[in-house]
LUMDO-428107 format. One line per 10 residues: number of its first residue (from 1); their letters; for each residue x, y, z of N, C-alpha, C. Coordinates in steps of 0.001 Angstrom, whole numbers. Atoms other than C-alpha are relative to their C-alpha. Example, Ala and Ser with C-alpha at 12.3 -4.5 7.8 and 13.67 -1.06 7.14 Angstrom:
<gumars>
1 = as = 890 -1190 0 12300 -4500 7800 900 1200 0 ~ -820 -1190 -60 13670 -1060 7140 -770 1090 730
</gumars>
This chain:
<gumars>
1 = xxxxxxxxxx = -988 886 -609 -23527 19463 4795 239 -1205 -917 ~ -335 1083 905 -21674 16897 2641 -61 -1351 678 ~ 3 1361 -511 -21541 13163 3028 1168 -208 964 ~ -1031 250 -997 -19592 11983 6055 1133 -830 -601 ~ -1164 743 458 -16065 10723 5404 762 -549 1196 ~ -830 537 -1070 -13664 8613 7442 1018 1041 439 ~ -976 -932 -544 -11612 10845 9729 -215 1439 -428 ~ 257 -1351 483 -13243 13908 8228 881 398 -1163 ~ -893 -319 1110 -10969 13645 5196 -750 789 -1078 ~ 658 -746 1077 -11667 16020 2293 -703 -936 -968
11 = xxxxxxxxxx = 831 852 849 -14322 14665 -52 746 -484 -1247 ~ -741 429 1194 -11823 14500 -2934 761 -1300 256 ~ -669 1256 -348 -10171 11609 -1046 -1001 -1101 352 ~ 1028 968 -399 -13459 9789 -473 -931 -357 -1155 ~ 821 262 1175 -14681 9267 -4016 40 -1468 -418 ~ 165 1413 348 -15935 5910 -5220 992 -464 -1066 ~ -819 432 1134 -13935 5812 -8462 1490 94 281 ~ -1431 -253 -150 -10596 7153 -7279 598 -545 1290 ~ -524 519 -1269 -10283 5785 -3727 574 -1403 -183 ~ -603 1337 34 -7937 2800 -3355 -572 -917 1078
21 = xxxxxxxxxx = 465 746 -1179 -9543 1747 -57 -1520 130 122 ~ 1436 2 -278 -13162 763 562 -214 -456 1444 ~ 338 308 -1397 -14555 721 4115 -1507 -232 97 ~ 1414 367 -49 -17875 -1124 4461 -421 -312 1427 ~ 555 236 -1330 -19905 -1023 7663 -1032 -1126 -51 ~ 992 1087 -131 -21864 -4115 8761 -499 21 1450 ~ 438 -190 -1396 -23740 -3029 11924 -974 -1073 472 ~ 853 1141 -347 -25092 -6477 12774 376 -537 1367 ~ -247 526 -1344 -25470 -7791 16321 -1044 -1062 340 ~ 1113 931 -148 -27928 -10622 15813 292 -1272 751
31 = xxxxxxxxxx = -282 1297 -623 -26071 -13576 17346 852 104 1259 ~ -826 -108 -1210 -23969 -12173 20198 -797 -491 1206 ~ 696 726 -1061 -24765 -14045 23383 153 611 1395 ~ -114 -662 -1313 -23676 -11739 26210 -102 1518 -181 ~ 54 -1453 144 -22692 -8104 25787 -490 417 -1373 ~ 542 -516 1259 -24751 -6357 23115 571 1400 -281 ~ -404 -1353 350 -23987 -3154 21260 945 101 -1174 ~ -921 -38 1132 -21708 -4154 18372 -628 666 -1224 ~ 657 -688 1110 -24318 -2744 15988 211 1511 71 ~ -264 -1432 -166 -23379 703 17361 1500 326 -124
41 = xxxxxxxxxx = -1442 -178 23 -19646 179 16931 501 938 -1082 ~ -533 -775 1123 -19204 1820 13540 -137 1507 234 ~ 184 -1430 -249 -20649 5186 14566 997 507 1043 ~ -986 -378 -1018 -18440 5286 17662 1406 39 -597 ~ -1273 66 720 -15472 4308 15489 197 1242 -867 ~ -98 -1194 841 -16207 7141 13047 157 1270 829 ~ -128 -1170 -878 -16656 9665 15857 1426 126 519 ~ -1378 -16 -490 -13258 8681 17253 961 392 -1118 ~ -877 -310 1132 -11647 8853 13809 -17 1488 -339 ~ 100 -1440 244 -12893 12430 13455 956 793 884
51 = xxxxxxxxxx = -871 -685 -960 -10628 13316 16399 1415 -586 24 ~ -1296 668 99 -7569 11364 15262 898 745 -980 ~ -961 -589 926 -4424 12827 13701 171 -923 -1209 ~ -75 795 1221 -4137 11676 10090 1428 -188 -503 ~ -1411 272 287 -332 11750 10031 459 -1124 911 ~ -497 1130 -780 1217 8446 11130 1505 137 180 ~ -1415 -224 -307 4570 8943 12867 855 -1176 -456 ~ -808 1190 245 5791 5380 12498 352 -188 -1468 ~ -215 219 1431 5392 5157 8711 261 1304 -753 ~ -228 -1315 609 5865 8906 8073 -910 188 -1218
61 = xxxxxxxxxx = 933 -23 1128 2734 8851 5943 -1356 566 411 ~ 1409 -398 -158 -790 10182 5496 -802 -867 -962 ~ 539 1017 892 -2464 7112 4104 -1380 373 -549 ~ 1320 -389 517 -5854 8801 3680 97 526 -1429 ~ -168 -530 1347 -4407 10312 508 -117 -1080 -1078 ~ 297 1089 941 -4795 6865 -1090 -1488 -16 -346 ~ 1443 -41 194 -8518 7551 -797 -712 -1076 790 ~ 807 938 -791 -11015 5935 1582 -1468 283 -287 ~ 1416 -145 357 -14527 5445 230 -848 -922 855 ~ 912 808 -806 -17418 4216 2354 -1259 -331 -809
71 = xxxxxxxxxx = 1212 427 703 -19990 2219 337 -1183 -42 968 ~ 1151 152 -897 -23524 1863 1683 202 -1179 949 ~ -157 1104 -951 -23620 -309 4827 -840 -1207 -392 ~ 798 1220 172 -24877 -3884 4786 -937 -87 1194 ~ 963 -174 -1093 -28055 -3647 6832 -916 -1200 210 ~ 826 1195 -170 -29520 -7158 6575 -25 -427 1473 ~ 123 391 -1405 -30873 -8188 9987 -1069 -1061 235 ~ 1136 905 -144 -33638 -10714 9295 361 -1238 814 ~ -468 1172 -755 -31722 -13806 10482 1450 -259 -400 ~ -1441 193 248 -28098 -15063 10597 341 -477 -1408
81 = xxxxxxxxxx = -306 487 1344 -28212 -16944 7294 -169 1098 -1038 ~ 211 -1118 922 -29618 -13903 5511 1168 981 69 ~ -1167 -866 -148 -26763 -11831 6940 1203 -596 -728 ~ -1094 679 707 -24250 -14389 5691 -148 174 -1507 ~ 226 -100 1446 -25804 -14337 2231 237 1421 -504 ~ -173 -1403 398 -25811 -10526 2135 1475 402 -18 ~ -1420 -365 -45 -22177 -10152 3189 788 -739 -1081 ~ -663 790 1036 -21070 -12921 841 -229 617 -1383 ~ 338 -568 1310 -22899 -11418 -2143 659 1369 -196 ~ -600 -1332 126 -21689 -7879 -1445 1516 -106 -192
91 = xxxxxxxxxx = -1447 137 106 -18085 -8997 -980 398 -512 -1374 ~ -277 507 1342 -18167 -10950 -4241 -13 1147 -1019 ~ 83 -1137 917 -19219 -7762 -6040 1174 957 198 ~ -1080 -939 -293 -16658 -5593 -4289 1350 -525 -477 ~ -1270 592 401 -13855 -8017 -5119 278 169 -1499 ~ -185 -219 1440 -14397 -7284 -8815 531 1398 -317 ~ -319 -1412 229 -13479 -3610 -8331 1483 336 117 ~ -1445 -220 -140 -9736 -4018 -7691 308 1102 1015 ~ -233 -928 -1106 -9889 -2034 -4441 535 -789 1201 ~ -391 655 -1253 -8366 -2760 -1034 -1211 39 920
101 = xxxxxxxxxx = 1281 88 -706 -11409 -3975 885 200 -154 1498 ~ -1 74 -1455 -11899 -3350 4595 -1442 47 483 ~ 1355 106 -541 -14944 -4063 6759 42 270 1499 ~ 89 -269 -1437 -16084 -2950 10202 -1351 -488 507 ~ 1231 545 -573 -18630 -4878 12306 -632 955 988 ~ 537 1338 5 -20865 -5713 13918 835 -1026 778 ~ -637 1120 -695 -20138 -8921 15710 614 -952 -1013 ~ -922 739 850 -17889 -11641 14366 -669 -885 -1041 ~ 651 821 1022 -20493 -13607 12421 12 682 -1371 ~ -18 -706 1293 -20300 -10899 9728 1182 -440 -858
111 = xxxxxxxxxx = -1212 369 740 -16878 -12271 8755 -170 -1274 -818 ~ 117 1312 644 -18142 -15681 7610 -188 144 -1513 ~ 254 -200 1431 -19519 -14499 4265 1139 716 -705 ~ -1135 -725 568 -16625 -12100 3685 1142 -968 -299 ~ -1121 935 145 -14023 -14815 4237 -259 -990 -1127 ~ 329 949 1072 -15840 -17244 1938 248 622 -1378 ~ -220 -675 1282 -15796 -14703 -903 1490 157 -293 ~ -1440 -184 187 -12084 -14080 -354 707 -1312 -333 ~ -729 1241 306 -10962 -17723 -270 -439 -593 -1328 ~ 405 444 1329 -13003 -18397 -3394 756 755 -1094
121 = xxxxxxxxxx = -738 -784 991 -11134 -15617 -5203 1490 -309 15 ~ -1439 162 -132 -7644 -16200 -3851 348 -1446 352 ~ -439 1371 -257 -6196 -19686 -4164 1088 7 1067 ~ -1037 161 -1025 -4049 -20859 -1245 39 1207 944 ~ 116 -1169 -874 -5291 -18065 1024 185 -385 1464 ~ -83 129 -1456 -4296 -17738 4677 -1005 941 644 ~ 854 -833 -834 -6920 -16474 7108 728 178 1325 ~ -654 -314 -1267 -5160 -14765 10002 -1045 575 948 ~ 1009 -392 -983 -7487 -14520 13005 681 447 1288 ~ -407 -486 -1320 -6632 -12345 16009 -1260 76 849
131 = xxxxxxxxxx = 1265 197 -703 -9168 -13182 18690 280 -593 1382 ~ -74 675 -1293 -9699 -14191 22302 -577 -1407 -70 ~ 751 1248 79 -11897 -17093 21174 295 -736 -1302 ~ -283 792 1197 -11360 -19930 18726 -1087 136 -1070 ~ 1118 -162 947 -14828 -19488 17111 -49 -1120 -1035 ~ -90 1146 905 -14583 -22976 15614 -1210 -926 42 ~ 1181 865 -36 -18008 -24388 16394 -625 -104 -1395 ~ 688 117 1290 -19689 -25814 13273 -1417 566 46 ~ 1339 -569 -175 -23023 -24645 14692 -155 415 1457 ~ 254 -439 -1376 -24192 -22733 17737 -1354 682 52
141 = xxxxxxxxxx = 1336 -580 -169 -27655 -21785 18982 -853 -219 -1250 ~ 828 384 1138 -29130 -23556 15979 420 558 -1344 ~ -415 -615 1260 -27114 -21761 13305 1489 -188 -250 ~ -1407 50 399 -23852 -22214 11398 543 1403 -254 ~ -391 -1379 297 -23782 -18421 10994 -7 856 1260 ~ -79 -637 -1305 -23330 -17551 14651 1417 543 213 ~ -1334 -546 -267 -20436 -15476 16014 952 -1061 550 ~ -835 1080 -525 -19177 -18644 17743 510 -927 -1097 ~ -385 821 1154 -18765 -20184 14270 807 802 -1019 ~ -543 -989 937 -16894 -17251 12724 1066 -544 -943
151 = xxxxxxxxxx = -1072 500 872 -13916 -19217 11377 -47 -1513 -207 ~ 74 1448 229 -15155 -22816 11296 134 -319 -1485 ~ -79 248 1444 -15703 -22702 7541 1414 287 -515 ~ -1368 -343 408 -12323 -20992 7100 976 -1102 374 ~ -907 1060 -447 -10650 -23793 9068 -65 -1215 -913 ~ 181 1142 896 -12014 -26314 6578 412 309 -1433 ~ -180 -385 1403 -11392 -24342 3375 1286 775 -282 ~ -1175 -847 201 -8261 -22238 3926 1035 -297 1080 ~ -1077 138 -976 -5027 -22007 5901 -265 967 1144 ~ 404 -846 -1125 -6210 -20687 9276 1116 74 1045
161 = xxxxxxxxxx = -955 -257 -1072 -3708 -19134 11701 -738 788 1080 ~ 731 -632 -1098 -5104 -18177 15138 993 555 1030 ~ -923 -686 -915 -3398 -15682 17469 -780 683 1125 ~ 589 -687 -1147 -4263 -14470 20968 -1084 -781 705 ~ 1093 828 -526 -6643 -17317 21800 193 -271 1497 ~ -36 327 -1427 -7487 -17780 25470 -1340 -492 530 ~ 1291 541 -418 -11012 -19190 25526 -569 -870 -1122 ~ 628 879 984 -12690 -22138 23815 -853 -1037 712 ~ 816 1093 -512 -15250 -24876 24283 692 -1328 -308 ~ -658 1301 188 -14095 -28465 24650 -339 -628 -1349
171 = xxxxxxxxxx = 418 611 1262 -16076 -29493 21569 768 551 -1200 ~ -747 -605 1108 -13916 -27182 19434 1376 -630 -201 ~ -1352 561 83 -10734 -29157 20106 203 -845 -1254 ~ -136 862 1181 -11446 -31533 17224 247 795 -1270 ~ -197 -849 1184 -11327 -28587 14806 1240 892 127 ~ -1138 -869 -280 -8301 -26881 16356 1300 -619 -500 ~ -1331 414 421 -4923 -27152 14651 991 674 945 ~ -850 -595 -1028 -2621 -26614 17627 1324 497 -562 ~ -1245 -448 628 357 -26194 15303 -137 1396 -591 ~ 246 -1312 609 -1267 -23056 13890 -782 916 934
181 = xxxxxxxxxx = 699 -816 -995 -2781 -21680 17097 1008 503 1030 ~ -946 -632 -912 -789 -19238 19228 -785 562 1186 ~ 782 -362 -1174 -2414 -19113 22652 633 1191 712 ~ -466 -1226 -634 -2162 -15816 24514 978 -271 1129 ~ -858 292 -1150 -606 -17384 27603 1387 -472 -438 ~ -1275 533 478 2119 -19092 25578 877 1064 -657 ~ -785 -1002 729 3176 -16009 23590 263 1255 821 ~ -142 -1190 -836 3006 -13486 26427 1468 314 256 ~ -1362 -429 -254 6265 -11526 26577 1038 -622 -921 ~ -911 662 941 7763 -13551 23715 -44 718 -1363
191 = xxxxxxxxxx = -18 -576 1346 8720 -12556 20172 210 -1049 -1095 ~ -313 993 1024 9861 -15718 18413 -1251 -584 -643 ~ 1243 533 548 6250 -16784 17933 -436 751 -1257 ~ 412 -793 1162 5762 -13959 15422 592 -567 -1283 ~ -646 612 1163 8285 -15457 13025 -582 -1388 -271 ~ 580 1334 178 6840 -18920 13622 -1359 82 -682 ~ 1327 -175 595 3340 -17694 12755 105 398 -1470 ~ -162 -463 1380 4490 -15894 9603 489 -1128 -896 ~ -518 1123 787 6355 -18989 8449 -1080 -1016 -352 ~ 1100 933 270 3075 -20914 8548 -1034 596 -961
201 = xxxxxxxxxx = 932 -673 903 1315 -18409 6264 382 -218 -1456 ~ -247 -42 1431 940 -18593 2513 312 1449 -391 ~ -398 -1351 427 1877 -15553 426 -1131 1014 115 ~ 1164 -885 14 -1661 -14119 434 -803 -188 1285 ~ 605 45 -1338 -3392 -13230 3708 -1231 895 79 ~ 1152 -811 -413 -6822 -12026 4817 -23 24 1523 ~ -31 -180 -1451 -6975 -10649 8366 -1401 236 547 ~ 1238 -263 -733 -10009 -10946 10632 369 234 1459 ~ -465 -420 -1320 -9489 -9108 13908 -1180 320 908 ~ 994 -236 -1046 -11838 -9392 16863 684 836 1078
211 = xxxxxxxxxx = -645 -914 -946 -11082 -6502 19204 181 -593 1383 ~ -227 619 -1308 -11371 -8812 22197 1333 -742 78 ~ -1369 517 -68 -7893 -10065 21252 844 853 943 ~ -711 -893 -914 -6691 -7025 23221 -412 -261 1446 ~ 318 132 -1415 -6528 -7089 26980 -1131 973 371 ~ 1109 -882 -393 -9685 -5650 28613 448 1300 664 ~ -492 -1243 -589 -7503 -3045 30342 68 1122 -1026 ~ -5 -1017 1048 -7251 -1253 26984 -1176 -147 -958 ~ 1165 215 862 -10268 -2768 25196 -1102 -715 769 ~ 1107 608 -743 -13147 -3358 27627 -1308 -32 -785
221 = xxxxxxxxxx = 1264 -180 720 -15798 -2436 25040 -216 -1077 -1054 ~ 307 1120 887 -16432 -5878 23570 -1073 -862 662 ~ 1067 840 -533 -19142 -8484 23966 466 -930 1097 ~ -554 921 -998 -16883 -10839 25947 1455 376 266 ~ -1366 -462 -269 -13813 -9075 27399 788 -1004 850 ~ -753 1063 -670 -11523 -12000 28259 1292 550 606 ~ -1257 -449 -605 -8658 -11337 30724 1204 -650 -686 ~ -1233 587 515 -5061 -11935 29668 254 237 -1470 ~ -117 -260 1426 -5201 -10336 26249 1309 649 -419 ~ -1210 -567 586 -2590 -8838 23956 50 1513 190
231 = xxxxxxxxxx = -199 -1435 -182 -1144 -5340 24224 46 699 -1360 ~ 26 -825 1213 -1199 -2500 21694 1240 -233 -866 ~ -1213 99 809 2430 -2642 20574 333 -1440 -384 ~ -181 1409 342 2515 -6436 20657 -758 -328 -1289 ~ 816 231 1192 -310 -6559 18106 570 751 -1203 ~ -508 -785 1120 1138 -3757 15981 1316 -543 -534 ~ -1287 553 433 4634 -5258 15900 -212 -1217 -890 ~ 294 1203 777 3232 -8552 14662 -636 338 -1339 ~ 720 -290 1238 854 -7080 12110 850 788 -990 ~ -902 -708 913 3493 -4742 10696 868 -998 -760
241 = xxxxxxxxxx = -791 1042 651 5653 -7801 9978 -824 -738 -1054 ~ 874 700 945 2713 -9534 8317 -193 841 -1256 ~ 220 -876 1157 2005 -6541 6075 1271 176 -822 ~ -1272 -170 718 5691 -6206 5192 377 -1236 -806 ~ -508 1235 597 6266 -9843 4303 -1035 -773 -819 ~ 1050 708 719 2910 -11004 2952 -872 992 -775 ~ 963 -827 718 314 -9707 521 -1335 -79 735 ~ 1284 -55 -707 -2593 -8721 2770 -1034 562 -970 ~ 955 -367 1046 -5615 -8566 465 -1270 645 549 ~ 1170 -632 -606 -8197 -7243 2950 -48 -336 1472
251 = xxxxxxxxxx = 162 320 -1421 -9283 -7207 6567 -1338 488 521 ~ 1164 -501 -734 -12192 -6812 8940 373 175 1465 ~ -110 -245 -1433 -12373 -5435 12475 -1408 -93 572 ~ 1343 266 -524 -15287 -6589 14631 -47 93 1520 ~ 321 144 -1427 -16883 -6599 18077 245 1238 865 ~ -18 -1208 -832 -16601 -2967 19187 -1415 268 503 ~ 1291 -298 -638 -19480 -2465 21647 202 1218 893 ~ -397 -1221 -711 -19074 1157 22723 -766 246 1290 ~ 615 -435 -1245 -19769 2458 26214 170 1514 103 ~ -33 -1465 43 -20645 6171 26520 997 636 975
261 = xxxxxxxxxx = -866 -604 -1013 -18499 6746 29611 1479 -333 -198 ~ -1395 312 281 -15283 5389 28062 207 -59 -1513 ~ -173 -74 1444 -14372 6485 24555 1386 -453 -460 ~ -1346 435 364 -10753 5279 24676 -13 -1248 -897 ~ 37 1171 893 -11632 1854 23161 -440 350 -1423 ~ 431 -440 1331 -13411 3608 20274 1184 587 -755 ~ -1165 -620 601 -10254 5589 19629 1041 -1057 -368 ~ -910 1096 321 -8152 2418 19789 -404 -656 -1319 ~ 479 641 1225 -10320 875 17073 288 864 -1224 ~ -256 -911 1118 -10006 3945 14853 1486 66 -326
271 = xxxxxxxxxx = -1452 -75 185 -6253 4185 15379 528 -1302 -598 ~ -414 1298 524 -5834 462 14724 -324 -109 -1487 ~ 402 51 1408 -7766 683 11458 959 813 -860 ~ -866 -891 772 -5654 3596 10280 1432 -534 -48 ~ -1326 612 -44 -2434 1856 11369 119 -1104 -1049 ~ -46 1093 954 -3275 -1194 9283 63 520 -1436 ~ -88 -622 1326 -3856 1011 6236 1391 579 -234 ~ -1344 -578 115 -554 2770 6921 1024 -1079 -298 ~ -912 1114 272 1238 -580 6987 -186 -527 -1425 ~ 295 540 1333 -474 -1697 3785 612 874 -1095
281 = xx = -367 -900 1091 418 1377 1756 1312 755 220 ~ -1250 -717 -257 3712 2505 3305 1028 -240 -1106
</gumars>
């Protein structure tokens, strides 16, 4: 039996040297504070991808033919700072390879080191965060590398755009740029906000997507499923515009905490990942 590939694609499309896309798993769940299980998200995601059609109707493409290689996972679990250091160091190395880098969590703290490596490489970088939570605390539970701090550093070092937000702590208000935050309640059923958000972005964008940005009716399998979330086509419509108009240089998807009796959220995560690749390479 050969090495497992994303979506069961033929091994010739999953080679390290020839693949245009790298997919790195970071099965870390060390700082989540309520629902656990994000460390099991990647396997559920891969299982769902094995049962997904690899032809995308919307873009009339089979993006797997660009090649999707899965490097060894980042397995550091000693403590949050060690995880940050491991993801930062690995991302710095991967960025030298001229590949399109994608990451799958794990909970949202895994993004801190990734984002730092990206904004150090790309000047004037926009971090586009889709999330139910602001994640702007400078420290939480004794650590700056907690999931509640996922984009605090990004807010200080890069152009942070936040979409889908519907939960935050009062102490985070001092770090929140309301001009660049699109609250879920305010954008519900609207479309003009998409153009407004894109106009606030620089030319180069890194996307960090917490699956709890979706409404729990379609994505209940997260650590904190907040009511009032975004819908499938709402998210796709927006992200397609971003990929069309900006240079998206990489992305991560985090916070899938699978439940054995409901595999639909796992499939959503797999389909979303593949959609984003289809938009990137269409």
